[in-house]
C-alpha positions, 0 to 999 in steps of 0.5 A: 099173366102169359099164355101157355100157348105163346110160352110153349111156343117161344122156343120153336119162335126162336128157332125160326128167328135163328135158323130161318123159316120153318114150315108149320106141320099143318099147311095154312089152308087146313087151318079154319078161316075163324082161327087163321083170323084169331091167330093173326090178330093175337099175333098183331096185338102181341107185337104191338104189346112189345113195341108200345112204350105206354105200360098200360096200353102194352099190358092191354095189348099183351092181354088181348093177344092171350085172349085171341090165342084162347079163342084160336085154340078153341077153334083148332081144337074143335077142328081136330088140329093136334096140340103140337101143331096148334103150338107150333102155329104161334111162331109162325104167325108172328113171323108171318105178321113181321114179313107182312109188315116189312113187305109193306103190302096189304095186311091180311086183317085190319085194326078194325077187324081185329078189335071187332074179334071181341 
């Protein structure tokens, strides 16, 4: 089962990959802290689900990503963020996470913090 927010964001993410970084319609500092955390962790679980070779673990990561995306969407809706902006954020967070990994710097959140979201 694919999360509709991530499904709708796939074309936007493909454009980001094809044409480089796209600025989100909303500034990162306008995103509520809890939504930032949930979006980041959802991206982390999604990417882990893609790269994990064990099918059961992969499915668990992808389900966790969907749950966190739903939670983040609720936070963003409560903060009066437009649906179009919410959809655009998914790809931006995927890109942000990859950039953090590639930079080798400290990640925004830890695995333990993300697991605690449940």
